[in-house]
C-alpha positions as CSV (number, residue, x, y, z in Angstrom):
1,M,-1.5,55.3,20.1
2,K,1.2,53.1,19.0
3,K,0.4,50.7,22.0
4,I,-3.2,50.6,21.0
5,L,-2.4,49.7,17.2
6,S,0.1,47.3,18.7
7,L,-2.7,45.5,20.6
8,L,-5.1,45.7,18.0
9,L,-2.5,43.9,15.7
10,V,-2.2,41.2,18.3
11,F,-5.6,40.8,18.6
12,V,-6.3,40.6,15.0
13,M,-3.4,37.8,14.8
14,C,-5.2,35.9,17.5
15,L,-8.3,35.8,15.8
16,S,-6.7,34.9,12.8
17,L,-5.1,31.9,14.4
18,F,-8.2,30.9,16.0
19,S,-10.0,30.9,12.9
20,C,-7.4,28.8,11.3
21,A,-7.2,26.1,14.6
22,S,-11.0,26.0,14.3
23,T,-11.1,24.6,11.1
24,P,-10.2,21.0,10.5
25,A,-7.5,20.2,8.2
26,P,-8.0,17.7,5.4
27,T,-6.8,14.8,7.2
28,K,-8.7,15.2,10.3
29,V,-11.9,15.5,7.6
30,A,-11.0,12.6,5.9
31,D,-10.8,10.4,9.0
32,T,-14.3,11.8,10.4
33,Y,-15.4,10.9,6.9
34,L,-14.1,7.2,7.0
35,S,-15.1,6.8,10.6
36,A,-18.5,7.7,9.8
37,I,-18.7,5.4,7.2
38,K,-17.7,2.7,9.3
39,T,-20.1,3.6,11.8
40,N,-23.1,4.3,9.3
41,N,-23.2,7.8,11.0
42,T,-25.4,9.8,8.4
43,E,-25.5,13.0,10.5
44,Q,-21.9,13.1,10.9
45,L,-21.0,12.3,7.1
46,S,-23.5,15.2,6.2
47,K,-21.0,17.4,7.8
48,V,-17.9,16.7,5.8
49,Y,-19.4,15.0,2.6
50,A,-20.3,17.1,-0.3
51,G,-23.0,14.8,-1.7
52,D,-26.0,12.9,-0.2
53,A,-24.9,11.2,2.9
54,S,-27.4,8.7,2.6
55,D,-25.8,7.3,-0.5
56,L,-22.9,6.0,1.6
57,N,-25.0,4.8,4.4
58,F,-24.5,1.1,3.2
59,K,-27.4,-0.3,5.6
60,E,-29.8,2.0,4.1
61,E,-28.8,1.7,0.6
62,Y,-28.7,-2.1,0.3
63,G,-32.0,-2.2,2.5
64,E,-33.8,-1.3,-0.3
65,M,-32.9,-4.4,-2.0
66,S,-34.6,-6.5,0.6
67,D,-37.4,-7.8,-1.9
68,E,-34.8,-9.0,-4.4
69,V,-32.4,-10.9,-1.8
70,S,-32.8,-11.9,1.6
71,E,-32.2,-9.8,4.5
72,D,-29.2,-12.0,5.8
73,F,-27.3,-11.4,2.6
74,L,-27.8,-7.9,2.9
75,K,-26.7,-7.5,6.5
76,S,-23.6,-9.6,5.8
77,F,-22.8,-7.5,2.9
78,A,-23.1,-4.3,4.5
79,E,-21.1,-5.9,7.7
80,K,-18.2,-6.7,5.3
81,L,-18.3,-3.4,3.5
82,T,-18.0,-1.3,6.6
83,S,-15.1,-3.7,8.0
84,F,-12.2,-2.0,6.2
85,E,-9.2,-0.6,8.0
86,Y,-7.6,2.6,6.9
87,K,-4.6,4.7,7.4
88,I,-4.6,8.3,6.2
89,S,-0.9,10.0,5.1
90,N,0.5,12.6,2.6
91,E,-1.8,15.4,2.9
92,A,-1.5,17.9,0.2
93,I,-2.9,21.3,-0.3
94,K,-3.4,23.7,-3.3
95,D,-5.6,26.7,-3.2
96,D,-9.3,25.3,-2.1
97,K,-8.4,21.6,-3.2
98,A,-6.5,19.1,-1.2
99,T,-5.8,15.2,-1.4
100,V,-4.8,12.8,1.2
101,D,-3.6,9.1,0.7
102,V,-5.7,6.4,1.9
103,A,-4.3,3.0,2.6
104,I,-7.3,0.7,2.8
105,K,-7.6,-3.1,3.8
106,T,-10.9,-4.8,3.2
107,Y,-12.6,-7.9,2.1
108,D,-11.7,-9.1,-1.5
109,L,-15.5,-8.5,-2.8
110,G,-14.4,-8.0,-6.3
111,K,-12.8,-11.5,-6.4
112,A,-15.5,-13.0,-4.4
113,F,-18.3,-11.9,-6.9
114,T,-16.6,-12.6,-9.9
115,S,-16.4,-16.2,-8.8
116,A,-19.9,-16.2,-7.9
117,I,-21.0,-14.7,-11.4
118,T,-18.6,-17.2,-13.3
119,E,-20.3,-20.1,-11.4
120,Y,-23.8,-18.7,-11.9
121,M,-23.2,-18.6,-15.8
122,Q,-21.9,-22.0,-16.0
123,D,-24.7,-23.7,-13.8
124,G,-27.0,-21.4,-14.4
125,F,-26.9,-22.1,-18.1
126,G,-27.2,-26.1,-17.5
127,L,-30.2,-25.3,-15.3
128,A,-32.1,-23.0,-17.9
129,L,-31.6,-25.6,-20.7
130,S,-33.0,-28.2,-18.5
131,G,-36.1,-26.2,-17.9
132,G,-35.3,-24.5,-14.8
133,S,-37.8,-22.0,-13.5
134,E,-37.0,-18.2,-13.1
135,E,-37.5,-18.9,-9.3
136,E,-34.8,-21.5,-9.3
137,L,-32.3,-19.7,-11.2
138,N,-32.8,-16.8,-8.8
139,K,-32.2,-19.0,-5.7
140,M,-29.0,-20.6,-7.4
141,M,-28.2,-16.9,-7.9
142,Q,-28.5,-15.9,-4.6
143,D,-27.0,-18.9,-3.0
144,K,-23.9,-18.3,-5.2
145,F,-23.5,-15.0,-3.9
146,T,-24.1,-15.8,-0.3
147,T,-21.4,-18.6,-0.4
148,A,-19.1,-16.2,-2.3
149,L,-19.6,-13.6,0.5
150,D,-19.2,-15.7,3.3
151,N,-16.1,-17.0,1.8
152,A,-14.7,-13.5,1.1
153,T,-11.1,-13.2,2.4
154,F,-9.8,-10.2,4.3
155,D,-6.8,-9.5,2.2
156,Y,-7.9,-6.9,-0.5
157,E,-5.3,-3.7,-0.1
158,S,-5.2,-0.7,-2.0
159,T,-3.8,3.0,-1.3
160,V,-5.6,5.5,-3.3
161,K,-6.1,9.3,-3.3
162,L,-9.0,11.1,-1.5
163,H,-10.0,14.4,-3.0
164,L,-11.5,17.3,-0.9
165,S,-12.6,20.9,-1.5
166,K,-12.7,23.9,0.5
167,T,-15.8,25.7,1.2
168,D,-17.3,28.5,3.4
169,K,-17.8,25.9,6.2
170,G,-14.4,24.4,5.9
171,W,-12.9,21.2,4.4
172,V,-15.4,18.4,2.7
173,V,-14.8,15.2,0.8
174,D,-15.8,15.4,-2.8
175,K,-18.8,13.6,-4.3
176,I,-18.2,10.0,-4.9
177,G,-18.4,10.4,-8.5
178,H,-15.1,12.4,-8.1
179,N,-13.5,9.7,-5.8
180,S,-14.0,6.7,-8.2
181,E,-10.7,4.9,-7.2
182,F,-11.5,5.4,-3.4
183,A,-15.0,3.9,-4.1
184,N,-13.3,1.0,-5.8
185,A,-10.8,0.7,-3.0
186,L,-13.7,1.0,-0.3
187,T,-15.8,-1.8,-1.8
188,G,-12.7,-4.5,-2.3
189,G,-12.3,-3.9,-5.8
190,I,-15.9,-4.4,-7.0
191,A,-15.8,-1.9,-9.7
192,D,-12.5,-3.3,-11.3
193,A,-14.3,-6.8,-11.3
194,S,-17.2,-5.3,-13.1
195,K,-15.1,-3.8,-15.5
196,E,-13.0,-6.8,-16.3
197,L,-16.3,-9.2,-16.4
198,T,-18.0,-6.3,-18.8
199,D,-14.9,-6.5,-20.7
200,A,-14.8,-10.0,-21.1
201,F,-18.4,-10.6,-22.0
202,Q,-18.1,-8.2,-24.9
203,D,-14.8,-9.9,-26.3
204,E,-16.7,-12.9,-26.5
205,E,-19.5,-11.1,-28.3
206,T,-17.1,-9.5,-30.9
207,E,-15.5,-13.2,-31.4
């Protein structure tokens, strides 16, 4: 009887170890997630992301804007967004929550678009005063953004935490809304740049 109980105990331990081994750790899930974003692999994203995977497919997301800007611009924008490099470290797990540090290097799109918007505000104002048409203003805006994108430098670096949660299917990356610092870093500081511009405009209005 003791031998049978011992064998059953070993069997249960093996099952437990197998179960743990078959569930990818947060670091592995984060790596799968980031790799899927780089390759626009929506199917892979859906397995490790808590939200709608199509929201992180930059080619699909920005392709819907083709009526507003040129396809060449959108293609270049999507390529730069997915050209980031990353390194994952410092996995930390507490109950059903986990974080990993992600060091990201990518194009400084925040700086590029700040420059484009600033130039457009200056030159567009003059064009509007001289009777420029809406079509001319739109073309100027697109030209400014295209130039800024072409000249964007690959020197934006930031280390942020990526948050994950454990579900009955294993670890998944939390929705992008719960990873706002990561989203900002991934897009080269666009969120920070947008906030700075908004704050600057608000300060001018209050003066």
